[in-house]
N, C-alpha and C positions, 0 to 999 in steps of 0.2 A: 660284729654287731655293735658298732660304735654309733651313738646318737649323733645326728648331724647338727641338730639345734638343741640347745639346753639352756634354760633359765630357771628361775625359781619354781615355776609351775608348769613348764612346757618342755617335755622331752619327747623326741620322735626319732624314728629311723625311716629313711627313704629306702625302699627296697630296690634291689637290682632284679628285674624280672627275667623270666626265662629267655634263654638264648634263641628260642624259636621266633621271638618277636623282633622284626627288623627295626633298626634305629633310623629314624627319619631326620635328616639334617634340617636346620632352620632355613627358611627361604633366603635366597641370595639376592633377588631383585626386589626393589622397593615396591613395585606394583603387586607383589605376592604377599605383602605383609598386612594387608587390610583385613578387617574383621570377617569379611565375606570369605576370603581365601583361608584365613587362619583357623576358622572354626570357633567353637565355643568351649569353655571349660565347664565341666559338669562334675559335681562331687556326688559320689555314692557312698553312703555310710554302710560299712560291711561288718558283719559278724558271721558266726557259723550257723545261724538259724535259717529256716526255710523262708521266712518273711523277707529277710535280707536278700536271699537269692532271687526271690520273686521280683523285688524292686530292681535288682540288677538286670534281670531278663526283660522286664517291662521297659526300662530305660533304653536298652539296646534296640528293642524292636520298635517302640513307639516314639522315642524322643531323640535319639542320637542321629547325627549326620556324619557323613564321610570324613570331614575335616576336624571333627570335634576331638577333644581330649577328655578322657574319663579319668577322674582322680578318685581312686579307691582309698578310703580312710577307715582304718580299724582302730578303735580305742581299746586299750588294754590297761589293766591295773598296774602291771609291772613289766617293764621292758627287759629286765634282767632274767625273767623266767624263760629258760631255753625251750621248754615244752610249748608254751604259748607262742613264743616267737617262731618256732619251726612250723607249727600248725598254721599260723597266720601267713607265713611265707608261702607255704604250699597252697593255701586257699587263694591268695592273691595271684600267684603264678597261674593257677588254673583259670581264674576269672579273666586275667589279661589275655591268655591264649584264646579263650572263648570270645572275648570282645573283638579280637582281631579277626577270628574266623567268621563271626556272625555279622558284625557291622563295619569291619575294617577301620576301627578307630584306635588311636594311640591311647595307651594306658599308663598312668603313673600311680604307684602304690606307696602308701605311707602308713606305718604303725605309730600311733601316738599314745603316750601314757597319760592317763587322767580320766576324769568323768566324761562319759560319752557326749553329753549335751554341750559341755564347755569346749571339748575338743573339736566338735563339729563346727561350732560357732567360730573358734579361732582359725580353723582351716578355711572357713568361708571368708573371714576377714582377710586372710593372707592371699587367697587365690582370686577372690571376687568373681565367683562363677555365675554362669547364666542360670543355673538351677542347682539345688541341693535335694537329693533323693534319699529318703529314709524308708526303711521297711522292717525295723526291728521292734520287738516288744520290750526292749531294755534289758534283756538277759544275754550276757556273754557266755562263752564256753564254760567257764568255771561256775558261774551262777546257775546255768541250766543243769549242769551235772549235779550240783549239790541239791537243786530242787527235785531232780529225778530220784536221787538217793533218799531224800527226805520222804517223798511220796511212797517209795518202796518200803521204807521202814514203817510208815504209818499203816500201810496195807497189811504188812506182816503182823503188826500189833493187833489189828482188827481181826485177823484170822485166828490169832491165839485166843481171843476172848470169845 
């Protein structure tokens, strides 16, 4: 789990996705390299929430084309947290397999450390995609878990009174 890129504010890990996904070589002929044959790059911001999954599904069904490349981007607070890394790896693997099965598109996955808004903007600057698809409410796995536990604690306190 070594970051590929690292500078003062930008750390990321490009994931190696499931072996079930075939590796497609770059086109060999000049006539195959045009925008029409190459397809578009589409960024989908991913987290563990249902809104993110809905945005992913919508993109595959309504927006993506056969030659497109889907870039899954997951922003995390700390790349060194093994639990977060492992759960993100599993999520990205599952989504990449699903993208291949449903829309037959190539998938690239990346976990990036930092604020989700800034991370998505930096990835968009780097990739220059045709579209950026978002579907989250701004709560990652840890924030959502702490929110659920806070709600449970407040409900318990209300029951005691």
